[in-house]
C-alpha positions in Angstrom: -0.5 -0.3 0.0 2.9 2.3 0.5 3.6 2.0 -2.7 0.4 3.0 -4.3 0.3 6.3 -1.3 4.0 6.6 -3.2 3.0 6.9 -7.0 0.5 8.7 -6.4 1.7 11.8 -4.2 5.1 12.3 -5.5 6.2 13.1 -8.9 4.2 15.0 -10.6 5.1 17.1 -13.7 3.3 18.9 -16.1 2.5 15.8 -18.2 1.1 14.1 -15.5 -1.0 17.7 -14.7 -2.4 18.0 -18.2 -3.5 14.3 -18.7 -5.2 14.9 -15.2 -7.6 17.9 -16.3 -8.0 16.4 -19.8 -9.4 13.5 -18.0 -11.2 15.4 -15.9 -12.7 17.5 -18.8 -13.7 15.2 -21.1 -15.0 13.0 -18.2 -17.6 15.3 -17.0 -18.4 16.4 -20.5 -19.3 12.7 -21.2 -21.0 12.5 -18.3 -23.3 16.1 -19.1 -23.6 14.6 -23.2 -24.3 11.2 -21.7 -21.6 9.9 -24.0 -20.2 6.5 -23.0 -17.1 6.7 -25.5 -16.3 10.1 -24.2 -16.6 9.6 -20.3 -14.6 6.2 -21.0 -11.6 8.0 -22.8 -11.7 10.9 -19.7 -11.6 7.5 -17.6 -8.3 6.6 -19.4 -6.6 10.0 -19.0 -7.8 9.9 -15.4 -6.3 6.2 -14.9 -2.8 7.1 -17.2 -2.7 10.6 -14.6 -3.0 8.8 -11.1 -0.9 5.8 -12.4 2.1 8.4 -13.7 1.9 6.1 -17.2 1.6 7.1 -20.5 0.6 4.9 -24.3 4.3 4.0 -23.9 3.9 2.7 -20.1 6.8 3.5 -17.3 9.8 5.4 -19.3 8.6 2.9 -22.1 10.1 5.8 -24.9 13.0 6.9 -22.5 16.1 6.8 -24.6 18.8 4.7 -22.1 21.2 6.3 -20.9 24.9 5.9 -22.3 27.5 4.3 -20.0 30.9 5.7 -19.8 32.4 3.7 -19.9 31.6 1.4 -23.9 32.5 5.3 -24.8 35.9 4.8 -27.3 38.1 8.0 -28.5 
């Protein structure tokens, strides 16, 4: 349970706030218009914001760091 609490309360950046805002907006919009698809997409954005994942998962699109031992000049 400590890991879930830590994941929810730490490492909030601009992309995560953007996902939260889009998710809340789409979820409210979907509820107001009674459109399940928009509400489901809003729920997906909320899940991505709370779990700190993106479309590629946690750090799925990052470039690996260079190892200084492999650099031969």
